[in-house]
C-alpha positions as CSV (number, residue, x, y, z in Angstrom):
1,M,-100.1,66.9,34.9
2,G,-97.0,69.1,35.0
3,A,-96.3,71.9,32.6
4,I,-94.2,71.2,29.5
5,E,-91.0,73.1,29.3
6,A,-89.5,74.3,26.1
7,I,-86.0,73.0,25.6
8,P,-83.8,75.5,23.7
9,M,-81.8,74.0,20.9
10,S,-78.1,74.5,20.9
11,A,-76.4,76.6,18.2
12,T,-74.8,73.5,16.8
13,T,-78.1,71.9,15.9
14,Q,-79.4,75.0,14.0
15,P,-79.0,74.9,10.3
16,S,-76.6,77.6,9.1
17,T,-78.2,80.5,7.4
18,E,-75.0,82.2,6.5
19,P,-73.5,81.5,3.0
20,E,-70.3,79.5,2.9
21,T,-67.6,82.2,3.0
22,E,-65.1,80.3,0.9
23,S,-65.8,77.7,-1.7
24,K,-64.3,74.2,-1.4
25,E,-62.1,74.9,-4.4
26,A,-60.9,78.2,-3.0
27,R,-60.2,76.6,0.4
28,L,-58.1,73.8,-1.2
29,K,-56.3,76.2,-3.5
30,R,-55.4,78.5,-0.5
31,Y,-54.1,75.5,1.4
32,L,-52.0,74.3,-1.5
33,R,-50.5,77.8,-2.1
34,E,-49.6,78.1,1.6
35,K,-48.0,74.6,1.8
36,A,-46.1,74.9,-1.5
37,S,-44.8,78.4,-0.9
38,D,-41.4,77.1,0.2
39,G,-41.0,74.6,-2.6
40,E,-42.7,71.4,-3.6
41,L,-45.5,69.6,-1.8
42,Y,-46.2,65.9,-2.1
43,F,-49.4,64.5,-0.6
44,K,-52.2,62.0,-0.7
45,S,-55.7,63.4,-0.4
46,K,-56.6,61.3,2.7
47,F,-53.7,62.9,4.6
48,I,-54.9,66.5,4.1
49,A,-58.6,65.9,4.2
50,D,-59.0,67.0,7.9
51,D,-56.8,70.1,7.3
52,V,-59.1,71.4,4.5
53,G,-62.4,70.0,5.8
54,L,-63.1,68.0,2.7
55,S,-63.3,64.3,1.9
56,S,-60.4,62.6,0.0
57,K,-62.9,62.0,-2.8
58,E,-63.7,65.7,-3.0
59,I,-60.0,66.6,-2.9
60,G,-59.2,64.2,-5.8
61,A,-62.0,65.7,-8.0
62,L,-60.9,69.3,-7.2
63,M,-57.2,68.4,-7.8
64,V,-58.0,67.3,-11.4
65,K,-59.9,70.5,-11.9
66,L,-57.2,72.7,-10.4
67,S,-54.5,71.0,-12.4
68,K,-56.2,72.4,-15.5
69,T,-57.3,75.8,-14.2
70,A,-54.9,77.0,-11.5
71,T,-52.4,79.3,-13.2
72,D,-50.4,80.1,-10.1
73,L,-49.8,76.4,-9.2
74,E,-48.2,73.5,-11.0
75,I,-50.1,70.4,-10.1
76,E,-49.4,66.9,-11.4
77,K,-50.4,63.4,-10.5
78,W,-47.1,62.1,-9.4
79,S,-47.6,58.5,-8.5
80,Y,-50.1,55.9,-7.5
81,T,-49.6,53.5,-4.6
82,S,-52.9,52.7,-3.0
83,A,-54.0,56.3,-3.6
84,T,-52.8,59.1,-5.9
85,T,-49.9,61.1,-4.7
86,W,-50.0,64.7,-5.9
87,R,-47.1,67.0,-6.5
88,V,-47.8,70.8,-6.2
89,Q,-45.4,73.8,-6.5
90,S,-45.9,77.5,-7.1
91,A,-45.8,78.3,-10.8
C-alpha cells in the first residue's frame, strides 16, 4: 500500500480566529452615513444587502434599531411596496 499524503486545507476553509473588526450595526451605519452624505438616500434592504454583507432581514432589524438610536442620521420607514423602503439623511 502507498503512503497517505496530508492534504493542506486552504485558508478559506479555516475558521476565523480573529474577532470581527466591525459590528454589523456599525458596518450598516457607516454605509448609510457615506451614502446619505450628499442628501437623502432611499433604498430597500434587499438592494444593499450585498454592499454591506448582511441579509435583508438583518438590515431590516438593524434599521428599526438605528431609527431609534442613531443621533447623526434621520431614518424613517418611507413606504411599503413588496418590501419596506427606507429614507435616510444626515441629521
